[in-house]
N, C-alpha and C positions, 0 to 999 in steps of 0.2 A: 504494500500500500504506500502511496506517495506521502511525503511529508505535508504537502498542501492539503490532501484529503484528511489527514490526521488533525491538522490545525482547524479545518472547517468543522469536523466532528467535535473537537474540544470546545470550540466557540459555541456550538449549539448546546452541548452538554452544560457549559457554564451558564448559558442563558436559562435553560430549564431549571438548573439548581437554584439560581437566584430568584426566578419567578415563583418557584415553589416555597421558598423560605421567606420572601418578603411579600406581604399582602398588598401593599400599595404598588400598583402597577407602574405608575410614573416614576416613583423612586427606584424601583427595581430596574427599570429600563435605563435610567441615568447611571446607576451604579454599574450595570453591565457594560454600557458604552465606555465608561471611564476605565474599568478593569480590562476590557477587551482591547481598547486602544493601547494601553501600556503593554499588554502581552504581545499584541501583533507588532508593535514597534520593536520590542525586544527580539521577536522572531526575525524581523527585517534586518536588524543589526547583526544578529548571528549569521544570517545568510551572507551578508556583505563581508564581515570581518573574518569569519571562520570558514565558511564554505567556499569563499572565493567568487561569489557572483558579483556582478556590477550593480551600481545603483539603479540603472534603468531596468534591468532584468528583475530585480527584487521589488521595485516600485510597482510593477504590473502585478506581480504575485501578491504584494501587500494589499493592493486594491481589492483583489478577490478575497483574501484571507480576512481582512477587516470588514469589507463591504457586505459580503453575503450574510454573516451572522448579525451585523448591525442592521441591515435591511429587514431581516426577519424580526429582530427585536422591535424595530420601529413599527412594522406592520402589525405585530401582535399587540403592541401598546395601543395602536389606533383602533383595532377592532374589538379589543377586550372590553367587557362591560365595566363601567365606572362604579366604584363602591361608594 
């Protein structure tokens, strides 16, 4: 399995864990976005400095790794019922 797929699954798992533990959907979404931004930037920097990829290559992958789970988080926050 590719590292990108693993990161995408990790992002979705983190989103599920946060949404299940925090009852306020807006707060859970904000926390997830902040945590996932930090994790995904860390992944980007590891790819650049240790794996030997260039900034441009890693930036494209970062858009997918951060963007897909973030988009899911924003979509679920938008359609979830307000408490």
